SEVEX-175667 format. One record per residue: x, y, z of N, C-alpha, C, CB in turn. Coordinates in nm, 2 decimals, padded with zeros to 4 digits, always signed. Glycine has a CB too. Layout:
(atom (X, Y, Z), (X, Y, Z), (X, Y, Z), (X, Y, Z))
...
//
This chain:
(atom (+00.12, -00.11, +00.02), (+00.02, +00.00, +00.01), (+00.04, +00.12, -00.01), (-00.03, +00.00, +00.10))
(atom (+00.19, +00.11, +00.11), (+00.26, +00.22, +00.10), (+00.40, +00.32, -00.06), (+00.33, +00.17, +00.23))
(atom (+00.42, +00.16, -00.08), (+00.46, +00.10, -00.19), (+00.38, +00.17, -00.31), (+00.44, -00.05, -00.18))
(atom (+00.30, +00.17, -00.32), (+00.15, +00.28, -00.43), (+00.15, +00.36, -00.39), (-00.01, +00.26, -00.46))
(atom (+00.11, +00.42, -00.29), (+00.14, +00.57, -00.27), (+00.23, +00.63, -00.33), (+00.17, +00.59, -00.16))
(atom (+00.37, +00.58, -00.27), (+00.47, +00.63, -00.30), (+00.52, +00.67, -00.51), (+00.55, +00.51, -00.22))
(atom (+00.47, +00.53, -00.54), (+00.51, +00.51, -00.68), (+00.37, +00.67, -00.78), (+00.45, +00.27, -00.72))
(atom (+00.31, +00.66, -00.71), (+00.23, +00.76, -00.76), (+00.17, +00.90, -00.74), (+00.17, +00.71, -00.76))
(atom (+00.22, +00.89, -00.60), (+00.29, +01.05, -00.59), (+00.30, +01.16, -00.69), (+00.42, +01.03, -00.58))
(atom (+00.35, +01.25, -00.65), (+00.35, +01.32, -00.82), (+00.46, +01.44, -00.81), (+00.17, +01.40, -00.89))
(atom (+00.59, +01.48, -00.76), (+00.69, +01.57, -00.72), (+00.57, +01.67, -00.77), (+00.86, +01.58, -00.80))
(atom (+00.57, +01.84, -00.63), (+00.53, +01.91, -00.64), (+00.60, +02.05, -00.74), (+00.50, +01.89, -00.54))
(atom (+00.57, +02.09, -00.87), (+00.71, +02.14, -00.92), (+00.56, +02.27, -00.90), (+00.83, +02.06, -01.10))
(atom (+00.72, +02.41, -00.83), (+00.70, +02.53, -00.78), (+00.78, +02.60, -00.89), (+00.74, +02.55, -00.63))
(atom (+00.66, +02.67, -00.94), (+00.74, +02.79, -01.05), (+00.91, +02.86, -00.97), (+00.59, +02.97, -01.06))
(atom (+00.97, +02.94, -01.14), (+01.10, +03.04, -01.11), (+01.08, +02.99, -01.01), (+01.13, +03.19, -01.12))
(atom (+00.95, +03.18, -01.01), (+00.94, +03.31, -00.95), (+00.94, +03.22, -00.74), (+00.74, +03.43, -01.05))
(atom (+00.92, +03.11, -00.72), (+00.85, +03.07, -00.60), (+00.98, +02.99, -00.54), (+00.70, +02.98, -00.62))
(atom (+01.04, +02.94, -00.67), (+01.19, +02.85, -00.60), (+01.31, +02.95, -00.57), (+01.27, +02.72, -00.72))
(atom (+01.29, +03.07, -00.72), (+01.38, +03.13, -00.67), (+01.35, +03.26, -00.48), (+01.44, +03.20, -00.83))
(atom (+01.25, +03.33, -00.41), (+01.19, +03.32, -00.32), (+01.26, +03.23, -00.22), (+01.07, +03.29, -00.35))
(atom (+01.26, +03.08, -00.24), (+01.30, +02.91, -00.12), (+01.47, +03.02, -00.10), (+01.33, +02.65, -00.27))
(atom (+01.50, +03.05, -00.23), (+01.68, +03.00, -00.25), (+01.69, +03.11, -00.14), (+01.79, +03.04, -00.43))
(atom (+01.67, +03.27, -00.21), (+01.62, +03.42, -00.11), (+01.63, +03.32, +00.04), (+01.39, +03.50, -00.15))
(atom (+01.51, +03.32, +00.09), (+01.43, +03.23, +00.21), (+01.61, +03.21, +00.27), (+01.32, +03.03, +00.13))
(atom (+01.66, +03.09, +00.26), (+01.65, +03.03, +00.27), (+01.86, +03.10, +00.33), (+01.56, +02.95, +00.18))
(atom (+01.94, +03.15, +00.21), (+01.99, +03.21, +00.23), (+02.02, +03.38, +00.35), (+01.98, +03.19, +00.14))
(atom (+01.88, +03.37, +00.36), (+01.90, +03.51, +00.42), (+01.90, +03.42, +00.58), (+01.76, +03.65, +00.37))
(atom (+01.79, +03.29, +00.60), (+01.87, +03.28, +00.74), (+02.00, +03.21, +00.77), (+01.78, +03.21, +00.82))
(atom (+02.06, +03.12, +00.68), (+02.21, +03.05, +00.65), (+02.27, +03.20, +00.76), (+02.28, +03.05, +00.40))
(atom (+02.28, +03.31, +00.67), (+02.37, +03.38, +00.71), (+02.33, +03.49, +00.83), (+02.41, +03.44, +00.59))
(atom (+02.20, +03.52, +00.89), (+02.19, +03.50, +01.01), (+02.21, +03.43, +01.09), (+02.14, +03.52, +01.04))
(atom (+02.24, +03.30, +01.09), (+02.27, +03.18, +01.19), (+02.41, +03.20, +01.15), (+02.20, +03.00, +01.16))
(atom (+02.52, +03.25, +01.02), (+02.72, +03.21, +01.03), (+02.76, +03.30, +01.02), (+02.81, +03.13, +00.94))
(atom (+02.65, +03.38, +00.88), (+02.77, +03.47, +00.84), (+02.75, +03.48, +00.63), (+02.97, +03.37, +00.92))
(atom (+02.79, +03.47, +00.60), (+02.80, +03.53, +00.49), (+02.92, +03.40, +00.44), (+02.84, +03.72, +00.50))
(atom (+03.08, +03.43, +00.55), (+03.15, +03.34, +00.53), (+03.14, +03.24, +00.57), (+03.24, +03.35, +00.54))
(atom (+03.08, +03.22, +00.67), (+03.01, +03.07, +00.69), (+02.92, +02.98, +00.54), (+02.87, +03.10, +00.84))
(atom (+02.89, +03.05, +00.58), (+02.82, +02.95, +00.52), (+02.85, +02.94, +00.34), (+02.65, +02.98, +00.57))
(atom (+02.79, +02.84, +00.28), (+02.79, +02.79, +00.09), (+02.65, +02.78, -00.01), (+02.84, +02.62, +00.08))
(atom (+02.75, +02.79, -00.11), (+02.59, +02.77, -00.18), (+02.53, +02.61, -00.16), (+02.60, +02.79, -00.36))
(atom (+02.64, +02.51, -00.15), (+02.57, +02.40, -00.10), (+02.46, +02.33, +00.05), (+02.66, +02.34, -00.12))
(atom (+02.50, +02.46, +00.07), (+02.43, +02.47, +00.25), (+02.29, +02.49, +00.22), (+02.49, +02.63, +00.38))
(atom (+02.32, +02.60, +00.10), (+02.18, +02.70, +00.02), (+02.11, +02.55, +00.00), (+02.22, +02.82, -00.19))
(atom (+02.18, +02.49, -00.13), (+02.11, +02.44, -00.18), (+02.04, +02.25, -00.06), (+02.19, +02.44, -00.33))
(atom (+02.08, +02.23, +00.06), (+02.02, +02.15, +00.15), (+01.96, +02.23, +00.20), (+02.08, +02.08, +00.24))
(atom (+01.89, +02.32, +00.23), (+01.80, +02.35, +00.27), (+01.69, +02.41, +00.28), (+01.81, +02.35, +00.31))
(atom (+01.72, +02.50, +00.14), (+01.62, +02.45, -00.02), (+01.56, +02.29, -00.04), (+01.74, +02.46, -00.19))
(atom (+01.64, +02.17, -00.05), (+01.56, +02.05, -00.07), (+01.60, +02.03, -00.24), (+01.39, +02.09, -00.02))
(atom (+01.71, +02.12, -00.31), (+01.75, +02.10, -00.41), (+01.86, +02.15, -00.43), (+01.67, +02.13, -00.48))
(atom (+01.92, +02.08, -00.57), (+02.04, +02.02, -00.58), (+02.13, +02.15, -00.59), (+02.06, +01.93, -00.71))
(atom (+02.31, +02.16, -00.62), (+02.38, +02.33, -00.57), (+02.34, +02.34, -00.69), (+02.56, +02.37, -00.53))
(atom (+02.37, +02.28, -00.84), (+02.32, +02.39, -00.97), (+02.24, +02.44, -00.99), (+02.31, +02.37, -01.08))
(atom (+02.11, +02.34, -00.90), (+01.98, +02.40, -00.92), (+01.92, +02.55, -00.84), (+01.88, +02.28, -00.88))
(atom (+02.05, +02.60, -00.71), (+02.04, +02.76, -00.70), (+02.07, +02.79, -00.79), (+02.11, +02.85, -00.61))
(atom (+02.27, +02.78, -00.80), (+02.33, +02.87, -00.95), (+02.21, +02.91, -01.02), (+02.43, +02.76, -01.06))
(atom (+02.15, +02.83, -01.06), (+02.06, +02.86, -01.12), (+01.96, +03.02, -01.16), (+02.01, +02.77, -01.06))
(atom (+01.95, +02.99, -01.02), (+01.88, +03.14, -00.99), (+01.98, +03.24, -00.91), (+01.73, +03.12, -00.89))
(atom (+02.12, +03.26, -00.87), (+02.17, +03.36, -00.79), (+02.30, +03.36, -00.90), (+02.20, +03.33, -00.62))
(atom (+02.34, +03.25, -00.97), (+02.45, +03.31, -01.05), (+02.55, +03.22, -01.00), (+02.49, +03.47, -01.03))
(atom (+02.58, +03.28, -00.85), (+02.74, +03.28, -00.80), (+02.72, +03.32, -00.65), (+02.85, +03.41, -00.88))
(atom (+02.81, +03.19, -00.50), (+02.77, +03.30, -00.43), (+02.78, +03.52, -00.38), (+02.80, +03.23, -00.36))
(atom (+02.88, +03.55, -00.43), (+02.85, +03.75, -00.41), (+02.76, +03.76, -00.48), (+02.97, +03.89, -00.47))
(atom (+02.65, +03.67, -00.60), (+02.57, +03.77, -00.66), (+02.46, +03.74, -00.55), (+02.54, +03.76, -00.82))
(atom (+02.43, +03.64, -00.54), (+02.33, +03.56, -00.43), (+02.38, +03.63, -00.30), (+02.34, +03.37, -00.42))
(atom (+02.44, +03.70, -00.20), (+02.49, +03.74, -00.14), (+02.45, +03.93, -00.19), (+02.62, +03.66, -00.13))
(atom (+02.46, +03.96, -00.29), (+02.45, +04.15, -00.32), (+02.24, +04.10, -00.35), (+02.61, +04.24, -00.56))
(atom (+02.20, +04.01, -00.40), (+02.05, +04.00, -00.36), (+01.94, +04.02, -00.26), (+02.04, +03.93, -00.37))
(atom (+02.02, +03.95, -00.17), (+01.92, +03.87, -00.08), (+02.01, +04.03, +00.04), (+01.95, +03.62, -00.05))
(atom (+02.12, +04.11, +00.03), (+02.12, +04.21, +00.10), (+02.07, +04.29, +00.00), (+02.24, +04.23, +00.16))
(atom (+01.98, +04.33, -00.09), (+01.91, +04.43, -00.17), (+01.78, +04.43, -00.18), (+01.95, +04.42, -00.28))
(atom (+01.84, +04.32, -00.25), (+01.62, +04.29, -00.27), (+01.54, +04.30, -00.12), (+01.57, +04.06, -00.33))
(atom (+01.61, +04.25, -00.05), (+01.59, +04.14, +00.14), (+01.59, +04.35, +00.26), (+01.89, +03.94, +00.20))
(atom (+01.67, +04.38, +00.24), (+01.70, +04.46, +00.36), (+01.64, +04.62, +00.31), (+01.89, +04.44, +00.40))
(atom (+01.77, +04.58, +00.21), (+01.75, +04.81, +00.11), (+01.64, +04.81, +00.13), (+01.77, +04.87, -00.09))
(atom (+01.55, +04.73, +00.05), (+01.44, +04.78, -00.09), (+01.29, +04.80, +00.06), (+01.41, +04.58, -00.27))
(atom (+01.27, +04.77, +00.15), (+01.23, +04.75, +00.23), (+01.24, +04.86, +00.37), (+01.27, +04.65, +00.23))
(atom (+01.09, +05.01, +00.42), (+01.11, +04.98, +00.51), (+01.17, +05.19, +00.43), (+01.18, +04.81, +00.58))
(atom (+01.13, +05.15, +00.33), (+01.24, +05.31, +00.31), (+01.09, +05.42, +00.30), (+01.40, +05.32, +00.10))
(atom (+01.21, +05.54, +00.33), (+01.09, +05.60, +00.32), (+01.03, +05.66, +00.24), (+01.08, +05.66, +00.37))
(atom (+01.05, +05.62, +00.10), (+00.92, +05.57, +00.09), (+00.77, +05.49, +00.12), (+00.94, +05.55, +00.05))
(atom (+00.83, +05.37, +00.15), (+00.72, +05.31, +00.21), (+00.66, +05.41, +00.28), (+00.76, +05.20, +00.29))
(atom (+00.78, +05.51, +00.37), (+00.69, +05.59, +00.47), (+00.61, +05.67, +00.44), (+00.74, +05.65, +00.56))
(atom (+00.56, +05.70, +00.34), (+00.53, +05.82, +00.25), (+00.39, +05.81, +00.24), (+00.61, +05.82, +00.10))
(atom (+00.34, +05.63, +00.18), (+00.26, +05.51, +00.13), (+00.23, +05.50, +00.27), (+00.33, +05.39, +00.05))
(atom (+00.24, +05.54, +00.39), (+00.14, +05.44, +00.51), (+00.04, +05.57, +00.52), (+00.24, +05.38, +00.71))
(atom (+00.03, +05.68, +00.58), (-00.04, +05.76, +00.61), (-00.09, +05.75, +00.77), (-00.13, +05.76, +00.51))
(atom (+00.07, +05.75, +00.78), (+00.11, +05.75, +00.96), (+00.14, +05.95, +00.98), (+00.31, +05.60, +01.00))
(atom (+00.11, +05.94, +01.08), (+00.12, +06.10, +01.10), (+00.28, +06.10, +01.08), (+00.04, +06.16, +01.26))
(atom (+00.31, +06.22, +01.02), (+00.48, +06.33, +00.98), (+00.48, +06.26, +00.84), (+00.69, +06.30, +01.11))
(atom (+00.41, +06.21, +00.78), (+00.45, +06.16, +00.66), (+00.37, +06.15, +00.55), (+00.50, +06.06, +00.69))
(atom (+00.29, +06.26, +00.53), (+00.20, +06.36, +00.47), (+00.38, +06.38, +00.33), (+00.12, +06.54, +00.63))
(atom (+00.36, +06.42, +00.26), (+00.46, +06.50, +00.17), (+00.54, +06.61, +00.15), (+00.43, +06.52, +00.11))
(atom (+00.43, +06.72, +00.18), (+00.40, +06.81, +00.27), (+00.46, +06.84, +00.37), (+00.31, +06.79, +00.30))
(atom (+00.44, +06.79, +00.44), (+00.54, +06.80, +00.64), (+00.62, +06.65, +00.66), (+00.38, +06.81, +00.85))
(atom (+00.67, +06.66, +00.57), (+00.76, +06.50, +00.61), (+00.83, +06.52, +00.66), (+00.84, +06.41, +00.52))
(atom (+00.85, +06.52, +00.81), (+00.93, +06.47, +00.90), (+00.99, +06.34, +00.90), (+00.86, +06.48, +01.00))
(atom (+01.17, +06.39, +00.94), (+01.24, +06.30, +00.97), (+01.22, +06.22, +01.09), (+01.35, +06.35, +00.96))
(atom (+01.19, +06.35, +01.27), (+01.24, +06.16, +01.29), (+01.13, +06.05, +01.33), (+01.35, +06.14, +01.44))
(atom (+00.98, +06.16, +01.31), (+00.87, +06.04, +01.26), (+00.94, +05.89, +01.19), (+00.76, +06.11, +01.14))
(atom (+01.02, +05.95, +01.06), (+01.06, +05.79, +00.94), (+01.18, +05.70, +01.08), (+01.21, +05.85, +00.70))
(atom (+01.24, +05.78, +01.11), (+01.34, +05.72, +01.23), (+01.22, +05.64, +01.31), (+01.43, +05.86, +01.33))
(atom (+01.19, +05.66, +01.36), (+01.07, +05.56, +01.42), (+00.99, +05.45, +01.37), (+00.97, +05.62, +01.45))
(atom (+00.94, +05.51, +01.25), (+00.92, +05.46, +01.13), (+00.98, +05.31, +01.13), (+00.98, +05.57, +01.03))
(atom (+01.13, +05.34, +01.05), (+01.17, +05.26, +01.08), (+01.21, +05.21, +01.18), (+01.21, +05.26, +01.03))
(atom (+01.25, +05.18, +01.29), (+01.27, +05.13, +01.41), (+01.12, +05.02, +01.40), (+01.27, +05.27, +01.54))
(atom (+01.06, +05.09, +01.45), (+00.87, +04.99, +01.40), (+00.91, +04.83, +01.32), (+00.74, +05.13, +01.22))
(atom (+01.03, +04.91, +01.24), (+01.00, +04.81, +01.12), (+01.14, +04.78, +01.15), (+00.95, +04.86, +00.96))
(atom (+01.17, +04.77, +01.14), (+01.29, +04.63, +01.19), (+01.26, +04.53, +01.31), (+01.45, +04.70, +01.23))
(atom (+01.19, +04.57, +01.41), (+01.11, +04.56, +01.51), (+01.07, +04.41, +01.47), (+01.00, +04.67, +01.51))
(atom (+00.97, +04.43, +01.32), (+00.93, +04.32, +01.31), (+01.02, +04.21, +01.22), (+00.81, +04.35, +01.28))
(atom (+01.11, +04.22, +01.21), (+01.20, +04.17, +01.08), (+01.36, +04.11, +01.16), (+01.24, +04.34, +00.94))
(atom (+01.32, +04.11, +01.25), (+01.49, +04.11, +01.37), (+01.59, +03.98, +01.28), (+01.44, +04.02, +01.63))
(atom (+01.54, +03.79, +01.19), (+01.64, +03.80, +01.14), (+01.71, +03.88, +01.01), (+01.64, +03.70, +01.13))
(atom (+01.64, +03.97, +01.02), (+01.68, +04.05, +00.87), (+01.79, +04.14, +00.94), (+01.53, +04.17, +00.78))
(atom (+01.76, +04.20, +00.99), (+01.84, +04.32, +01.11), (+01.99, +04.19, +01.15), (+01.69, +04.36, +01.32))
(atom (+01.92, +04.07, +01.17), (+02.07, +04.02, +01.23), (+02.15, +03.94, +01.11), (+02.05, +03.92, +01.36))
(atom (+02.10, +03.91, +01.01), (+02.15, +03.92, +00.88), (+02.24, +04.05, +00.86), (+02.04, +03.92, +00.79))
(atom (+02.19, +04.17, +00.86), (+02.25, +04.26, +00.86), (+02.39, +04.31, +00.93), (+02.16, +04.31, +00.88))
(atom (+02.33, +04.26, +01.04), (+02.47, +04.28, +01.16), (+02.57, +04.19, +01.11), (+02.44, +04.24, +01.34))
(atom (+02.53, +04.11, +01.08), (+02.68, +03.99, +01.06), (+02.71, +04.03, +00.90), (+02.64, +03.77, +01.07))
(atom (+02.66, +04.10, +00.84), (+02.71, +04.09, +00.71), (+02.79, +04.28, +00.71), (+02.54, +04.04, +00.57))
(atom (+02.79, +04.32, +00.81), (+02.86, +04.48, +00.87), (+02.99, +04.39, +00.89), (+02.79, +04.58, +01.05))
(atom (+02.96, +04.35, +01.03), (+03.06, +04.33, +01.06), (+03.24, +04.27, +00.99), (+03.01, +04.29, +01.14))
(atom (+03.17, +04.11, +00.92), (+03.21, +04.07, +00.78), (+03.29, +04.17, +00.68), (+03.10, +04.03, +00.72))
(atom (+03.18, +04.31, +00.67), (+03.28, +04.36, +00.55), (+03.40, +04.47, +00.65), (+03.16, +04.47, +00.39))
(atom (+03.45, +04.38, +00.71), (+03.49, +04.46, +00.76), (+03.69, +04.49, +00.69), (+03.44, +04.41, +00.91))
(atom (+03.66, +04.27, +00.65), (+03.77, +04.23, +00.51), (+03.72, +04.33, +00.43), (+03.76, +04.06, +00.42))
(atom (+03.88, +04.37, +00.35), (+03.86, +04.48, +00.24), (+03.85, +04.37, +00.10), (+04.02, +04.61, +00.23))
(atom (+03.78, +04.24, +00.14), (+03.84, +04.12, +00.01), (+03.66, +04.09, +00.02), (+04.00, +03.94, +00.06))
(atom (+03.57, +04.05, +00.12), (+03.44, +04.08, +00.15), (+03.42, +04.15, +00.07), (+03.40, +04.13, +00.25))
(atom (+03.28, +04.09, -00.03), (+03.20, +04.14, -00.13), (+03.11, +04.27, -00.13), (+03.11, +04.05, -00.15))
(atom (+03.05, +04.30, -00.02), (+02.99, +04.36, +00.05), (+03.07, +04.49, +00.09), (+02.94, +04.28, +00.15))
(atom (+03.21, +04.51, +00.13), (+03.29, +04.65, +00.15), (+03.23, +04.71, +00.07), (+03.43, +04.66, +00.13))
(atom (+03.26, +04.81, -00.06), (+03.30, +04.92, -00.06), (+03.10, +04.96, +00.02), (+03.37, +04.97, -00.23))
(atom (+03.04, +04.88, -00.02), (+02.91, +04.91, -00.02), (+02.88, +04.99, +00.14), (+02.83, +04.76, -00.05))
(atom (+02.91, +04.93, +00.27), (+03.00, +04.91, +00.45), (+03.06, +05.01, +00.44), (+03.12, +04.77, +00.49))
(atom (+03.13, +05.05, +00.30), (+03.22, +05.18, +00.35), (+03.12, +05.32, +00.32), (+03.38, +05.19, +00.24))
(atom (+03.07, +05.32, +00.19), (+03.03, +05.41, +00.14), (+02.86, +05.41, +00.22), (+03.06, +05.39, -00.02))
(atom (+02.83, +05.31, +00.32), (+02.67, +05.33, +00.33), (+02.60, +05.46, +00.40), (+02.61, +05.21, +00.41))
(atom (+02.70, +05.54, +00.45), (+02.65, +05.69, +00.58), (+02.62, +05.73, +00.44), (+02.78, +05.81, +00.71))
(atom (+02.71, +05.73, +00.37), (+02.73, +05.90, +00.21), (+02.62, +05.80, +00.17), (+02.93, +05.96, +00.06))
(atom (+02.59, +05.60, +00.10), (+02.44, +05.63, +00.07), (+02.34, +05.67, +00.14), (+02.39, +05.55, +00.04))
(atom (+02.32, +05.67, +00.27), (+02.23, +05.72, +00.31), (+02.20, +05.88, +00.25), (+02.25, +05.69, +00.43))
(atom (+02.31, +05.90, +00.30), (+02.24, +06.06, +00.27), (+02.23, +06.15, +00.10), (+02.34, +06.17, +00.37))
(atom (+02.28, +06.00, +00.05), (+02.25, +06.12, -00.10), (+02.08, +06.14, -00.10), (+02.30, +06.04, -00.31))
(atom (+02.05, +05.95, -00.05), (+01.86, +05.92, -00.10), (+01.79, +05.99, +00.05), (+01.80, +05.68, -00.12))
(atom (+01.87, +06.05, +00.17), (+01.77, +06.16, +00.24), (+01.72, +06.29, +00.21), (+01.81, +06.19, +00.34))
(atom (+01.82, +06.36, +00.12), (+01.89, +06.44, +00.15), (+01.82, +06.50, +00.02), (+02.04, +06.40, +00.18))
(atom (+01.78, +06.37, -00.11), (+01.69, +06.47, -00.22), (+01.51, +06.43, -00.17), (+01.75, +06.40, -00.43))
(atom (+01.47, +06.47, -00.02), (+01.33, +06.51, -00.02), (+01.29, +06.60, +00.08), (+01.24, +06.40, -00.02))
(atom (+01.19, +06.59, +00.01), (+01.18, +06.75, +00.12), (+01.08, +06.73, +00.33), (+01.04, +06.90, -00.02))
(atom (+01.17, +06.69, +00.35), (+01.18, +06.72, +00.49), (+01.14, +06.83, +00.53), (+01.30, +06.72, +00.53))
(atom (+01.06, +06.86, +00.63), (+00.97, +06.96, +00.69), (+01.08, +06.96, +00.84), (+00.76, +06.89, +00.71))
(atom (+01.20, +07.06, +00.89), (+01.26, +07.03, +00.97), (+01.33, +07.16, +01.02), (+01.32, +06.91, +00.94))
(atom (+01.38, +07.23, +01.13), (+01.34, +07.33, +01.25), (+01.43, +07.41, +01.14), (+01.39, +07.31, +01.45))
(atom (+01.39, +07.51, +01.15), (+01.49, +07.70, +01.12), (+01.55, +07.74, +01.11), (+01.52, +07.80, +01.15))
(atom (+01.65, +07.68, +01.21), (+01.78, +07.68, +01.20), (+01.88, +07.59, +01.16), (+01.81, +07.70, +01.30))
(atom (+01.80, +07.44, +01.08), (+01.90, +07.41, +01.06), (+01.85, +07.35, +00.89), (+01.97, +07.32, +01.19))
(atom (+01.77, +07.48, +00.87), (+01.73, +07.47, +00.68), (+01.89, +07.62, +00.64), (+01.46, +07.56, +00.62))
(atom (+01.88, +07.50, +00.55), (+01.85, +07.40, +00.44), (+01.88, +07.26, +00.47), (+01.93, +07.42, +00.33))
(atom (+01.88, +07.22, +00.45), (+01.86, +07.00, +00.52), (+01.99, +07.04, +00.45), (+01.70, +06.81, +00.42))
(atom (+02.04, +07.01, +00.38), (+02.16, +06.98, +00.24), (+02.22, +07.05, +00.33), (+02.16, +07.05, +00.06))
(atom (+02.26, +07.15, +00.35), (+02.30, +07.19, +00.42), (+02.37, +07.26, +00.61), (+02.26, +07.20, +00.36))
(atom (+02.28, +07.11, +00.67), (+02.33, +07.12, +00.83), (+02.25, +07.01, +00.92), (+02.30, +07.29, +00.90))
(atom (+02.21, +06.89, +00.76), (+02.20, +06.78, +00.83), (+02.27, +06.70, +00.80), (+02.10, +06.74, +00.84))
(atom (+02.34, +06.68, +00.78), (+02.44, +06.53, +00.73), (+02.49, +06.47, +00.82), (+02.57, +06.54, +00.65))
(atom (+02.57, +06.59, +00.93), (+02.65, +06.55, +01.01), (+02.47, +06.47, +01.16), (+02.80, +06.71, +01.05))
(atom (+02.36, +06.53, +01.14), (+02.24, +06.44, +01.22), (+02.27, +06.29, +01.19), (+02.08, +06.47, +01.15))
(atom (+02.16, +06.36, +01.02), (+02.15, +06.14, +00.96), (+02.25, +06.08, +01.00), (+02.17, +06.09, +00.78))
(atom (+02.41, +06.08, +00.99), (+02.49, +05.97, +01.06), (+02.51, +06.00, +01.18), (+02.62, +05.94, +01.02))
(atom (+02.51, +06.08, +01.24), (+02.46, +06.00, +01.43), (+02.38, +05.96, +01.42), (+02.43, +06.07, +01.57))
(atom (+02.23, +05.98, +01.41), (+02.12, +05.90, +01.42), (+02.09, +05.75, +01.37), (+02.04, +05.96, +01.37))
(atom (+02.22, +05.73, +01.22), (+02.19, +05.63, +01.17), (+02.28, +05.51, +01.24), (+02.21, +05.64, +01.02))
(atom (+02.43, +05.56, +01.34), (+02.49, +05.57, +01.41), (+02.41, +05.53, +01.55), (+02.55, +05.68, +01.39))
(atom (+02.31, +05.55, +01.61), (+02.31, +05.56, +01.73), (+02.20, +05.44, +01.67), (+02.28, +05.70, +01.82))
(atom (+02.13, +05.43, +01.54), (+02.06, +05.33, +01.51), (+02.08, +05.20, +01.51), (+02.03, +05.34, +01.44))
(atom (+02.22, +05.20, +01.48), (+02.28, +05.08, +01.42), (+02.34, +05.01, +01.57), (+02.41, +05.13, +01.31))
(atom (+02.32, +05.07, +01.66), (+02.45, +05.00, +01.81), (+02.32, +04.98, +01.86), (+02.59, +05.12, +01.94))
(atom (+02.19, +04.97, +01.85), (+02.06, +04.99, +01.96), (+02.05, +04.86, +01.90), (+01.92, +05.13, +01.97))
(atom (+02.01, +04.84, +01.75), (+01.99, +04.70, +01.69), (+02.07, +04.65, +01.74), (+02.00, +04.68, +01.57))
(atom (+02.21, +04.61, +01.76), (+02.33, +04.59, +01.75), (+02.28, +04.48, +01.97), (+02.45, +04.78, +01.70))
(atom (+02.26, +04.59, +02.06), (+02.21, +04.56, +02.16), (+02.09, +04.50, +02.21), (+02.22, +04.64, +02.19))
(atom (+02.02, +04.50, +02.11), (+01.88, +04.42, +02.05), (+01.89, +04.30, +02.10), (+01.85, +04.41, +01.89))
(atom (+01.96, +04.27, +01.95), (+02.00, +04.15, +01.85), (+02.05, +04.09, +01.99), (+02.12, +04.18, +01.69))
(atom (+02.14, +04.16, +02.10), (+02.21, +04.09, +02.22), (+02.20, +04.03, +02.32), (+02.27, +04.14, +02.26))
(atom (+02.09, +04.12, +02.35), (+02.03, +04.11, +02.54), (+01.88, +04.12, +02.52), (+02.07, +04.27, +02.67))
(atom (+01.78, +03.96, +02.52), (+01.67, +03.99, +02.51), (+01.62, +04.12, +02.60), (+01.61, +03.87, +02.54))
(atom (+01.68, +04.13, +02.67), (+01.56, +04.24, +02.74), (+01.51, +04.38, +02.71), (+01.58, +04.27, +02.85))
(atom (+01.62, +04.38, +02.58), (+01.70, +04.49, +02.53), (+01.54, +04.52, +02.43), (+01.89, +04.44, +02.43))
(atom (+01.41, +04.61, +02.43), (+01.31, +04.63, +02.36), (+01.34, +04.69, +02.28), (+01.23, +04.67, +02.39))
(atom (+01.34, +04.73, +02.13), (+01.43, +04.85, +01.96), (+01.37, +04.92, +01.99), (+01.42, +04.85, +01.77))
(atom (+01.21, +04.88, +02.02), (+01.13, +05.01, +02.02), (+01.14, +05.08, +02.12), (+01.01, +05.00, +01.99))
(atom (+01.15, +05.04, +02.27), (+01.12, +05.19, +02.35), (+01.27, +05.23, +02.40), (+01.00, +05.17, +02.49))
(atom (+01.37, +05.22, +02.38), (+01.57, +05.15, +02.37), (+01.59, +05.33, +02.29), (+01.64, +04.93, +02.19))
(atom (+01.52, +05.34, +02.13), (+01.50, +05.36, +02.04), (+01.45, +05.51, +02.06), (+01.45, +05.27, +02.00))
(atom (+01.33, +05.47, +02.12), (+01.17, +05.61, +02.15), (+01.29, +05.70, +02.30), (+00.91, +05.48, +02.27))
(atom (+01.41, +05.62, +02.40), (+01.42, +05.66, +02.47), (+01.54, +05.78, +02.44), (+01.42, +05.57, +02.55))
(atom (+01.61, +05.77, +02.33), (+01.77, +05.83, +02.31), (+01.68, +05.90, +02.19), (+01.93, +05.70, +02.27))
(atom (+01.60, +05.92, +02.11), (+01.54, +06.01, +02.01), (+01.56, +06.16, +02.11), (+01.36, +05.96, +01.97))
(atom (+01.54, +06.22, +02.23), (+01.51, +06.31, +02.31), (+01.63, +06.31, +02.26), (+01.45, +06.30, +02.45))
(atom (+01.79, +06.29, +02.27), (+01.94, +06.34, +02.26), (+01.88, +06.36, +02.09), (+02.10, +06.20, +02.30))
(atom (+01.89, +06.26, +02.02), (+01.88, +06.30, +01.89), (+01.83, +06.44, +01.87), (+01.80, +06.20, +01.82))
(atom (+01.71, +06.47, +01.91), (+01.59, +06.56, +01.81), (+01.56, +06.61, +01.98), (+01.42, +06.43, +01.67))
(atom (+01.61, +06.72, +01.99), (+01.61, +06.78, +02.14), (+01.50, +06.86, +02.12), (+01.75, +06.86, +02.20))
(atom (+01.40, +06.90, +02.25), (+01.37, +07.00, +02.30), (+01.44, +07.13, +02.33), (+01.33, +06.96, +02.38))
(atom (+01.41, +07.28, +02.33), (+01.30, +07.26, +02.23), (+01.31, +07.29, +02.04), (+01.19, +07.37, +02.30))
(atom (+01.46, +07.29, +02.04), (+01.46, +07.33, +01.89), (+01.39, +07.24, +01.78), (+01.59, +07.35, +01.85))
(atom (+01.33, +07.12, +01.88), (+01.22, +07.04, +01.75), (+01.17, +07.00, +01.80), (+01.24, +06.94, +01.66))
(atom (+01.07, +07.11, +01.90), (+00.90, +07.09, +01.84), (+00.82, +07.06, +01.79), (+00.84, +07.12, +01.81))
(atom (+00.81, +06.99, +01.74), (+00.69, +07.03, +01.64), (+00.76, +06.91, +01.48), (+00.70, +07.27, +01.59))
(atom (+00.81, +06.90, +01.55), (+00.86, +06.87, +01.42), (+00.94, +06.67, +01.43), (+01.00, +07.02, +01.38))
(atom (+00.89, +06.66, +01.49), (+00.92, +06.45, +01.55), (+00.81, +06.42, +01.51), (+00.92, +06.37, +01.74))
//
């Protein structure tokens, strides 16, 4: 009876899109656990349940796999554009508030712990000049600034225009966010959102930022 069931069972065929998503999901999990340097294409294949060649068909090579995971999974989510589409307070294009966006980003990241862990692992590994994302991480703060500086943020009068005065504020905010996320990942007693909220008044102090958060 069991033999008959096995012989008649049909293999479930998945679309290329579904299989590609499975490959990238598996890579995210493995990188978050072991780092990029600690995994192989074969590890990804084993996690998905397909051959190594099957994985390579979707990603090309290991370095390309990393680029796909980082750019498609981490960098494209929680963007200012996502915030502006959310309808949340401070997200209107004619009254776009930078601290409100950062709160949104922290709350978003709090829901994707595994991706934040993957990002942190990659950031640490990228200190090695031979790492595929070395240059990208080395230029990360500058890239963030370039993207943010194009948007019509409403900021206190003394800090206007944005391009002239806000670059160090943005850099410090992102440095603090990276540090808070590291504490959150390493200490289960840390609440990411609460920790950020406790630090926000130092980054955007009163009375200067009152009405602009």
